[in-house]
C-alpha positions as CSV (number, residue, x, y, z in Angstrom):
1,M,-12.7,-80.9,-8.4
2,K,-13.8,-82.2,-11.8
3,Y,-16.9,-80.1,-11.6
4,V,-15.0,-77.0,-10.6
5,L,-12.7,-77.2,-13.6
6,L,-15.6,-77.8,-15.9
7,T,-17.3,-74.7,-14.4
8,I,-14.2,-72.6,-14.9
9,V,-13.9,-73.7,-18.6
10,V,-17.6,-72.9,-19.3
11,L,-17.3,-69.4,-17.7
12,G,-14.1,-68.8,-19.7
13,V,-15.9,-69.7,-22.9
14,I,-18.8,-67.5,-22.1
15,F,-16.6,-64.5,-21.2
16,A,-14.5,-64.9,-24.4
17,S,-17.7,-65.1,-26.5
18,Y,-19.1,-61.9,-24.8
19,F,-15.8,-60.1,-25.4
20,F,-15.7,-61.1,-29.0
21,I,-19.3,-60.1,-29.7
22,S,-19.0,-56.7,-27.9
23,S,-15.7,-55.9,-29.6
24,N,-17.1,-56.6,-33.1
25,S,-20.4,-54.7,-32.3
26,K,-18.4,-51.4,-32.1
27,S,-18.4,-49.3,-35.2
28,S,-15.1,-49.4,-37.2
29,V,-15.5,-45.6,-37.8
30,Q,-15.3,-43.1,-35.0
31,Y,-17.4,-40.2,-36.0
32,K,-16.4,-36.6,-35.0
33,T,-18.9,-33.8,-34.4
34,E,-19.2,-30.1,-35.0
35,T,-21.4,-27.4,-33.3
36,P,-23.3,-24.6,-35.1
37,F,-21.6,-21.2,-35.2
38,N,-22.7,-17.6,-35.9
39,T,-21.5,-16.0,-39.1
40,T,-22.4,-13.7,-42.0
41,I,-23.6,-15.4,-45.1
42,E,-23.7,-13.8,-48.6
43,K,-25.5,-15.4,-51.5
44,K,-23.6,-14.3,-54.6
45,T,-23.8,-14.9,-58.4
46,V,-21.1,-14.3,-61.0
47,A,-21.8,-12.7,-64.3
48,T,-19.2,-13.2,-67.1
49,G,-18.6,-10.5,-69.7
50,K,-16.1,-7.8,-70.6
51,V,-15.3,-4.2,-70.0
52,I,-15.9,-1.8,-72.8
53,P,-15.6,2.0,-73.2
54,E,-18.9,3.9,-72.6
55,D,-18.1,6.4,-75.3
56,E,-16.9,4.6,-78.5
57,V,-17.5,6.1,-82.0
58,E,-16.7,5.0,-85.5
59,I,-15.4,7.8,-87.8
60,K,-16.8,7.6,-91.3
61,P,-16.2,9.8,-94.4
62,Q,-18.7,12.2,-95.8
63,I,-17.5,11.6,-99.4
64,S,-16.2,8.6,-101.3
65,G,-12.6,8.4,-102.4
66,I,-9.2,6.9,-101.7
67,I,-7.2,7.3,-98.5
68,D,-4.4,9.7,-99.3
69,V,-2.7,9.9,-95.9
70,I,-3.3,8.7,-92.3
71,L,-2.0,11.0,-89.6
72,V,-2.6,8.9,-86.4
73,K,-1.6,5.5,-85.1
74,E,-3.5,3.0,-83.0
75,G,-3.1,3.9,-79.3
76,D,-2.7,7.7,-79.9
77,Q,-4.4,10.1,-77.7
78,I,-6.3,12.7,-79.7
79,K,-8.8,15.5,-79.1
80,A,-12.1,16.4,-80.8
81,G,-11.3,18.2,-84.1
82,D,-7.9,16.6,-84.6
83,L,-7.1,15.6,-88.2
84,I,-7.1,11.8,-88.6
85,A,-6.8,11.3,-92.4
86,K,-7.2,12.9,-95.8
87,I,-9.2,11.5,-98.7
88,K,-8.4,11.9,-102.4
89,V,-11.5,12.3,-104.4
90,I,-12.0,10.1,-107.5
91,P,-14.9,11.7,-109.4
92,N,-17.7,9.5,-110.7
93,E,-17.7,9.7,-114.5
94,A,-21.5,9.9,-114.9
95,A,-21.9,12.5,-112.1
96,L,-19.0,14.5,-113.6
97,N,-20.5,14.5,-117.1
98,G,-23.9,15.5,-115.7
99,A,-22.4,18.3,-113.6
100,T,-20.4,19.6,-116.6
101,G,-23.4,19.6,-118.8
102,R,-25.4,21.4,-116.2
103,V,-22.8,24.2,-116.0
104,K,-22.8,24.6,-119.8
105,N,-26.6,24.7,-119.9
106,A,-26.6,27.3,-117.1
107,K,-24.2,29.5,-119.0
108,F,-26.4,29.4,-122.1
109,V,-29.4,30.4,-120.0
110,L,-27.5,33.2,-118.3
111,E,-26.2,34.6,-121.6
112,N,-29.7,34.7,-123.0
113,S,-31.1,36.3,-119.8
114,K,-28.4,38.9,-119.8
115,L,-29.2,40.0,-123.4
116,E,-32.9,40.2,-122.6
117,Y,-32.1,42.1,-119.3
118,E,-29.9,44.7,-121.0
119,R,-32.3,45.3,-123.9
120,N,-35.3,45.7,-121.6
121,K,-33.4,47.9,-119.3
122,K,-32.9,50.5,-122.0
123,L,-36.7,50.3,-122.8
124,F,-37.5,50.7,-119.1
125,E,-35.3,53.8,-118.9
126,K,-37.2,55.2,-121.8
127,E,-40.5,54.3,-120.1
128,V,-41.5,52.0,-122.9
129,I,-42.2,49.0,-120.6
130,S,-43.8,49.0,-117.1
131,T,-41.9,48.5,-113.9
132,Q,-43.6,45.2,-113.3
133,D,-42.4,43.8,-116.6
134,F,-38.9,44.9,-116.0
135,N,-38.8,43.5,-112.5
136,N,-39.8,40.1,-113.9
137,I,-37.1,40.2,-116.5
138,E,-34.5,41.2,-113.8
139,L,-35.7,38.4,-111.6
140,R,-35.1,35.8,-114.4
141,F,-31.6,37.2,-115.0
142,N,-30.7,36.9,-111.3
143,Q,-32.0,33.4,-111.1
144,A,-29.9,32.4,-114.1
145,K,-26.8,33.8,-112.4
146,Q,-27.6,31.8,-109.2
147,E,-28.3,28.6,-111.2
148,L,-24.8,28.9,-112.8
149,A,-23.2,29.5,-109.4
150,N,-24.9,26.4,-108.0
151,A,-23.9,24.3,-111.0
152,E,-20.3,25.4,-110.8
153,N,-20.2,24.5,-107.0
154,D,-21.6,21.1,-107.7
155,L,-19.0,20.5,-110.4
156,Q,-16.3,21.6,-108.0
157,I,-17.5,19.3,-105.2
158,I,-17.5,16.3,-107.6
159,Q,-14.0,17.1,-108.8
160,L,-12.3,18.1,-105.6
161,G,-14.7,17.0,-102.8
162,T,-15.2,20.6,-101.7
163,R,-16.0,24.1,-102.9
164,D,-14.5,27.5,-102.5
165,G,-11.3,26.1,-101.2
166,G,-12.9,24.4,-98.2
167,V,-11.5,21.1,-96.8
168,A,-14.3,19.8,-94.6
169,N,-15.3,16.8,-96.8
170,T,-11.8,15.5,-97.6
171,N,-10.3,16.0,-94.2
172,I,-11.5,13.4,-91.7
173,K,-11.5,14.7,-88.1
174,A,-12.1,13.2,-84.7
175,T,-15.6,13.9,-83.3
176,I,-14.6,13.0,-79.7
177,S,-11.5,13.1,-77.5
178,G,-10.0,9.8,-76.6
179,T,-7.8,6.9,-77.7
180,V,-7.5,5.6,-81.2
181,L,-8.5,1.9,-80.7
182,E,-8.5,0.8,-84.3
183,L,-7.6,1.9,-87.9
184,P,-9.4,-0.6,-90.2
185,V,-8.0,1.1,-93.3
186,K,-4.6,2.0,-94.7
187,K,-3.2,4.4,-97.3
188,G,-4.6,3.7,-100.7
189,D,-7.8,2.0,-99.6
190,Q,-11.0,3.0,-101.2
191,V,-13.7,4.3,-98.9
192,I,-17.4,4.8,-99.3
193,E,-19.3,7.8,-97.8
194,S,-22.0,7.3,-95.2
195,N,-25.5,7.9,-96.4
196,N,-29.1,6.7,-96.0
197,F,-28.4,3.5,-98.0
198,N,-24.9,2.6,-96.8
199,P,-23.3,2.9,-93.4
200,G,-20.0,3.8,-95.0
201,T,-16.5,2.7,-94.5
202,T,-15.1,3.0,-90.9
203,I,-11.8,5.0,-91.0
204,A,-11.1,5.0,-87.3
205,I,-12.6,3.8,-84.0
206,I,-12.1,6.2,-81.1
207,A,-13.1,5.7,-77.4
208,N,-12.6,7.4,-74.1
209,L,-10.9,4.7,-71.9
210,K,-11.4,6.8,-68.7
211,N,-15.1,5.8,-68.7
212,M,-15.5,2.0,-68.8
213,V,-18.6,-0.1,-68.5
214,F,-19.0,-3.8,-67.6
215,E,-21.2,-5.7,-70.0
216,G,-22.2,-9.2,-69.1
217,K,-25.1,-11.7,-68.8
218,V,-26.9,-13.3,-65.9
219,D,-29.2,-16.3,-65.8
220,E,-33.0,-15.9,-65.7
221,A,-33.1,-17.6,-62.2
222,E,-31.2,-14.7,-60.7
223,V,-32.2,-11.7,-62.8
224,G,-35.3,-11.1,-60.7
225,K,-33.1,-10.4,-57.6
226,L,-31.2,-7.6,-59.3
227,K,-31.9,-4.0,-58.5
228,M,-30.6,-0.7,-60.1
229,G,-27.7,0.7,-58.1
230,M,-26.5,-2.7,-56.7
231,E,-22.8,-2.8,-56.0
232,L,-20.6,-5.2,-57.9
233,K,-17.0,-6.4,-57.7
234,I,-15.3,-6.6,-61.1
235,S,-12.3,-8.9,-61.6
236,L,-10.3,-8.8,-64.8
237,G,-8.6,-11.7,-66.4
238,A,-5.6,-9.5,-67.3
239,I,-5.1,-8.1,-63.8
240,N,-4.6,-10.5,-60.9
241,D,-5.4,-9.8,-57.3
242,K,-7.3,-6.7,-58.0
243,E,-11.1,-6.0,-57.8
244,F,-12.8,-2.9,-59.1
245,D,-16.0,-1.5,-57.7
246,A,-19.0,-1.1,-60.0
247,K,-22.6,-0.1,-59.8
248,L,-25.4,-1.8,-61.7
249,R,-27.1,0.6,-64.2
250,F,-29.0,-1.5,-66.7
251,V,-30.8,-4.9,-66.9
252,A,-32.2,-5.9,-70.2
253,P,-36.0,-6.2,-70.4
254,K,-35.7,-9.1,-72.8
255,G,-33.6,-12.3,-72.5
256,V,-31.7,-14.2,-75.1
257,E,-31.7,-18.0,-75.2
258,E,-28.1,-19.4,-75.2
259,Q,-27.5,-23.2,-75.0
260,G,-30.9,-23.9,-73.6
261,A,-30.8,-21.2,-70.9
262,V,-32.2,-17.7,-71.0
263,Q,-29.6,-15.0,-70.4
264,F,-30.2,-11.3,-69.6
265,K,-27.7,-8.6,-70.5
266,I,-26.6,-6.3,-67.7
267,E,-24.4,-3.2,-67.6
268,A,-22.5,-1.5,-64.7
269,D,-20.4,1.6,-64.4
270,V,-16.9,0.6,-63.4
271,F,-14.9,2.8,-61.0
272,L,-11.3,2.7,-62.3
273,D,-8.1,2.9,-60.4
274,T,-5.6,5.3,-62.0
275,A,-2.8,3.0,-61.0
276,F,-4.0,0.5,-63.6
277,F,-4.4,0.9,-67.4
278,I,-7.6,-0.8,-68.5
279,R,-7.8,-1.7,-72.2
280,A,-11.0,-2.0,-74.1
281,G,-12.4,-5.6,-74.4
282,Y,-10.7,-7.1,-71.3
283,S,-12.6,-10.2,-70.2
284,A,-14.2,-9.8,-66.7
285,N,-16.3,-11.4,-64.1
286,A,-18.8,-9.5,-61.9
287,S,-19.7,-10.7,-58.5
288,L,-23.1,-9.6,-57.3
289,V,-24.5,-10.1,-53.7
290,L,-28.1,-11.2,-54.2
291,D,-28.8,-11.7,-50.5
292,K,-26.9,-11.1,-47.2
293,K,-27.6,-12.0,-43.6
294,E,-25.4,-11.1,-40.7
295,N,-24.8,-13.0,-37.4
296,V,-27.0,-16.0,-38.2
297,M,-26.6,-19.5,-36.8
298,A,-25.1,-21.7,-39.5
299,I,-23.4,-25.1,-40.1
300,R,-21.3,-26.3,-42.9
301,E,-23.3,-27.7,-45.8
302,A,-21.2,-30.8,-45.7
303,L,-23.0,-31.8,-42.5
304,L,-26.4,-32.0,-44.2
305,Q,-28.0,-35.3,-45.3
306,F,-31.0,-35.7,-47.5
307,D,-33.8,-38.2,-47.2
308,T,-33.8,-40.6,-50.2
309,E,-37.5,-40.5,-50.6
310,T,-38.6,-36.9,-49.6
311,N,-35.3,-35.2,-50.3
312,E,-35.8,-33.2,-47.1
313,P,-32.6,-32.2,-45.3
314,Y,-31.6,-33.5,-41.9
315,V,-28.6,-33.9,-39.6
316,E,-27.6,-36.4,-36.9
317,I,-27.3,-35.0,-33.3
318,Q,-25.1,-36.8,-30.8
319,T,-27.0,-38.3,-27.9
320,G,-24.3,-40.5,-26.4
321,E,-20.9,-42.1,-27.1
322,Q,-21.0,-42.6,-30.8
323,Q,-24.8,-42.6,-30.7
324,F,-26.7,-40.2,-32.9
325,E,-30.3,-39.2,-33.4
326,R,-31.8,-37.9,-36.7
327,K,-33.2,-34.3,-36.6
328,E,-35.1,-32.6,-39.5
329,V,-33.8,-29.0,-40.2
330,K,-35.2,-26.0,-41.9
331,L,-32.6,-24.1,-44.0
332,G,-32.2,-20.5,-44.8
333,I,-29.7,-18.6,-47.0
334,S,-26.6,-20.5,-48.3
335,D,-23.4,-19.4,-49.9
336,G,-22.4,-22.9,-51.1
337,I,-20.1,-23.5,-48.0
338,N,-22.2,-22.5,-45.0
339,V,-26.0,-22.7,-44.7
340,E,-28.3,-20.9,-42.3
341,I,-30.3,-23.1,-39.8
342,L,-33.7,-21.7,-39.1
343,S,-35.0,-24.6,-36.9
344,G,-34.2,-28.1,-35.9
345,V,-30.8,-27.6,-34.3
346,K,-29.7,-25.7,-31.1
347,A,-26.4,-23.8,-30.8
348,T,-25.1,-26.4,-28.2
349,D,-25.9,-29.5,-30.4
350,N,-23.0,-31.7,-31.6
351,I,-23.7,-32.6,-35.2
352,K,-22.2,-35.7,-36.8
353,I,-19.6,-35.4,-39.5
354,W,-21.0,-38.3,-41.5
355,N,-19.1,-38.1,-44.7
356,I,-15.6,-39.1,-43.4
357,T,-13.3,-40.5,-46.0
358,Q,-11.3,-43.4,-44.6
359,P,-7.8,-43.7,-45.8
360,E,-7.2,-46.8,-47.9
361,K,-5.4,-49.5,-46.1
362,I,-2.1,-50.4,-47.7
363,K,-2.0,-54.2,-48.1
364,T,1.1,-56.0,-46.9
365,K,2.7,-59.1,-48.3
366,S,1.1,-61.3,-45.6
367,D,-2.3,-59.8,-46.3
368,K,-2.0,-60.7,-50.0
369,E,-0.9,-64.2,-49.1
370,S,-3.9,-64.6,-46.8
371,E,-6.3,-63.5,-49.6
372,D,-4.7,-66.0,-52.0
373,E,-5.2,-68.8,-49.6
């Protein structure tokens, strides 16, 4: 009887030890799995920039002076040829004196030529001088008259900004139809004419807001994948929940370094929606599809793991109850969420979700007392 009780106690101890060991050998985390799926993957890039008018011009004066009156306001719709402003001419003292002296000198020359012409005309009529001599004298007389007319015109232009009552130089007119975007000057401002040595003062900026262009920049790592005519989706910071279609029309042949990265300028024609009014200079983002594959086998990128030494990707395939086997995989296109699987995984494989975040255990009062002991 004594040996029977001893045997029972020993067996009980062995059973309890086995149960304790087997219970503690089980993983505290129960991993779930996912299977591959077929989907369409698009690799995109986003270019930041703005929308600007395709036709935008600066109106500059053809003569220096002071703004006498401005006839338009910013935001006005105008047509080519409409009057924008008028300039009051302030003559240059040196130029005015020079032109006045030239007029006086031309009058002296003309009076002398006239006397010579009239005297030789009588001699010619009496056949005292030859026809050739008279023609030369008549030519000098006509040239003197023309020189006086030119000098008087120049004086008038300096004094009034025009000649013969014309108003072309002092009246500033629109060269294109569109919207007045900006009026950098106001009444009384002095303006400088546009010439070979000076760009001149801008009186108004006019643009056609019906033809808009997206202007942005892309990184050098992606510029090689762009092609003329690619479709873009333009989203504006000022208009929520609306995307505008666009088509790529220009990629800069030369990049510009910005903050250590080389950026290339791009332009795209934007197809506007008449239901929205687009203002010049809106900030915008352009989404470009660099690559696209349809109906490919893929998994979530979160399922991938990477070897610490080779940095090669792999996944863990379920082989039994909470048992997994490592499988190397070859990847294809990715959109940052899903990634194409080229080899290493079958459509029926169960892939381990390895990066499970366990909820933090809330410590009770008894737990804290146990830690203190």
